[in-house]
C-alpha positions as a printed NumPy array, in Angstrom:
array([[-0.025,  0.187, -0.103],
       [ 1.115,  3.45 , -0.795],
       [ 1.233,  5.982,  1.538],
       [-0.457,  9.407,  1.203],
       [-1.103, 12.762,  2.896],
       [-4.67 , 13.325,  3.378],
       [-4.363, 16.755,  4.995],
       [-2.02 , 19.411,  5.979],
       [-2.125, 21.91 ,  8.718],
       [ 0.284, 25.138,  9.165],
       [ 1.67 , 25.288, 12.749],
       [ 4.076, 28.322, 12.627],
       [ 7.63 , 28.683, 11.538],
       [ 8.329, 25.536,  9.221],
       [ 6.237, 22.968, 11.138],
       [ 3.264, 21.527,  9.666],
       [ 0.689, 18.829, 11.142],
       [ 0.142, 16.006,  8.152],
       [-2.579, 13.235,  8.467],
       [-1.478, 10.199,  6.444],
       [-3.653,  7.682,  4.494],
       [-2.58 ,  4.974,  7.118],
       [-4.112,  6.627, 10.067],
       [-1.023,  8.541, 11.76 ],
       [-1.096, 12.171, 12.731],
       [ 2.674, 13.539, 12.777],
       [ 4.306, 16.725, 13.22 ],
       [ 6.8  , 17.676, 11.006],
       [ 9.764, 20.495, 11.141],
       [11.366, 21.018,  7.835],
       [13.207, 24.119,  8.943],
       [16.203, 22.009,  8.516],
       [15.238, 20.478,  5.028],
       [14.965, 23.746,  3.254],
       [17.752, 23.59 ,  1.001],
       [18.583, 23.582, -2.99 ],
       [17.237, 25.356, -5.916],
       [13.543, 24.345, -5.305],
       [13.257, 24.542, -1.567],
       [15.365, 27.647, -0.721],
       [12.438, 30.061, -1.615],
       [10.392, 28.283,  1.038],
       [12.238, 29.497,  4.021],
       [10.119, 32.763,  3.232],
       [ 7.554, 32.015,  5.702],
       [ 4.748, 33.336,  3.513],
       [ 5.613, 31.201,  0.644],
       [ 5.813, 27.977,  3.255],
       [ 2.61 , 28.589,  4.518],
       [ 0.701, 28.451,  1.266],
       [ 1.542, 24.54 ,  1.455],
       [-1.61 , 22.148,  0.084],
       [-2.383, 18.758, -0.668],
       [-2.28 , 17.865, -4.185],
       [-5.224, 15.343, -4.228],
       [-3.81 , 13.882, -7.266],
       [-0.345, 12.56 , -5.968],
       [-1.414, 12.26 , -2.462],
       [ 1.477, 14.33 , -1.065],
       [ 1.758, 18.301, -0.16 ],
       [ 3.529, 21.002, -2.565],
       [ 3.73 , 24.442, -2.952],
       [ 3.055, 27.301, -5.574],
       [ 6.569, 27.149, -6.749],
       [ 6.228, 23.486, -7.658],
       [ 8.174, 22.015, -4.474],
       [ 7.029, 18.896, -2.839],
       [ 8.406, 15.757, -1.066],
       [ 7.457, 12.111, -1.051],
       [ 5.094, 11.238,  1.829],
       [ 7.61 ,  8.861,  2.885],
       [ 9.786, 11.322,  3.814],
       [ 7.527, 13.465,  5.71 ],
       [ 6.195, 10.271,  7.566],
       [ 9.806,  9.358,  8.329],
       [11.056, 12.772,  9.616],
       [ 7.687, 13.778, 11.834],
       [ 6.696, 12.719, 15.206],
       [ 3.628, 11.205, 16.142],
       [ 1.356, 13.758, 18.214],
       [ 0.51 , 11.812, 21.278],
       [-2.217, 14.272, 21.919],
       [-4.339, 13.369, 18.786],
       [-6.824, 10.778, 19.398]])
């Protein structure tokens, strides 16, 4: 089964809360991951917070075309212990 992102919530700074297709919810801090030609523009928080879920690909993306595989986010994220 492929892992997909179902929803994204901007949490502040470079942090996102992601809901995955396997039912897990994880908080992901991408502050240390924004390097390279496509990702460096996302250091502008105004651009970073424009993140959306692409329903066709099942991942998140930004207006400048940047995206990362759901598995990357899942491995990087920390499960929120307060979510039921």
